[in-house]
Every structure is written in structure tokens, then in C-alpha cells.
N, C-alpha and C positions, 0 to 999 in steps of 0.2 A: 574799362572806362572809369568804374568806381576803383580799381586798384591804382590806376594812374593819378587821379585826384588824390586819393589818400597820400600816395608816395610823395607828393609836393606839399603835403600839408605842413607847416611850420610851427602851429600851436596846437596843444591838446588842452582842453578845459574840462575837468571832470569836477562837477558841482554837487554837493550833498552825496558825496561817494558812499558814505557809510549807510545811508538810506537806499542807494542803488544796490549796494551789496544786501540788505536786508530784505529786498524784493527779488533777489535772485538773479540779478543781472551781471554777475562774475563772468560768466562764460562770455557773454556777449561784448562786455568791456575789453576783455582780453583778445577776444577775435577782431574787434575794431584796431586795436593797438598793433596787431600782427601786420596789418596794412601800411602803419605810419612809418615815417622814418625812426630810426633807432632814439634813445631818449637822449643820446649826445648830440643828435642833429636837429632837436626841435626843443620848444619851450613847453613845460608841462605845469599848468596850475590846477592845484587839486585843492578842494574845499571841502571840509568835513567837520561836522559839530564833534564828534569823537573819532578814536583812531584805535579801533578794535584790531586783533590779530589778523582776521581776514584782509582788512584795509593795508595793513603793513606788507602783507604779501603781493598786494596790486601796487603798491608805492615802489617795491623793489624793482617792479618792470617798467612801471611808468616814470619814474623819477631818474635823474641824473644822481650819481654817487654823492656830490656835493649839495645836493638840496638843501633850502633853507626853510625850516618849519617855523610858523608864526603862530603863537597863542595868544588869541585876543583876550582872555580873561585870566591867564597867567594862574591857574589853579594847580598846574604843575601836575606830576604824574607820581607823586610820592607816598601814594597809598592813603592819604589822608583824605577827608572830606572833599567832595567835588563840588565846585560852584556851578549852578546852572547859568547858561549865558544870557538867558532872558532877564536875569536879575540885573546885569550890567547895561543893557540895551534900552534907551528910551523909547518906549513904544505909543503908538497913538494910532487912531482910525479916523475916518472921514465917511459919512455917509453922502452918496451921491444921488440927489434925487431922482435924475433922469439921464438917460445917455446922452442927450443933447448937452449936458452941462459937464461931461466927463473932462474935457481938455481944461475948461476954465477952473474945475475943482482941483484937477490936479496942480495946476500952475497956482492956485491959492494957497495949497497944501506946501508946496515947495517954497512959496515966498515966506510962509510962517516961521 
């Protein structure tokens, strides 16, 4: 049943892939991909803060040959100094005093 469901999966999403590899999940990622349609028969979305060599190996198996890479901070890969993503992203936090106020608090933050 697992193989049947996976064989019909049309989208693969790998989020924080560099972190998954750092935690030792390479074998599991590849094992799951073995049950999926080929990269030419599915859409793959791969998100990662960094692209180390180990991730490039996974990308070769997971992505189509004509994949598009989007660099959100455009610091390039020219060997120069790297800009950390958090410098470019506005960050904030909210303290929610009680679980019963969770939804209203989230709505308030989103509207702000």
C-alpha cells in the first residue's frame, strides 16, 4: 500500500534539507525517493539555507536537470564573505498569554 501511494505522489517537498542531512537522514531521504516517480514525472521543491556538497548529491537525484535555483539573499558563491539570511529578514515575536487567546493573537499579528 505504501509503495502504491508513493508511486502516485506528484510533488516532493524537502524543507531544511541541509539540516536533515546534518542530522543523518540522507539514507532515509534516498529510500523515500526510491518509491516516488522519477524526477521528470513529479515536481520537487527543495528548501535549504546552505548548499553543501552532500546536498548537491541529493539534488542530482531529487531534481530535474533543468531545475531553477532561487537565491533569496544573493550573496553568491564566489568565495567572498557570506551574508547571513537573518540580517535580511525582518523578525518579530509575540507573547501569547494563554492558549485560549492563540487564534485571536495570531490574527492580530498577521494583520499588523
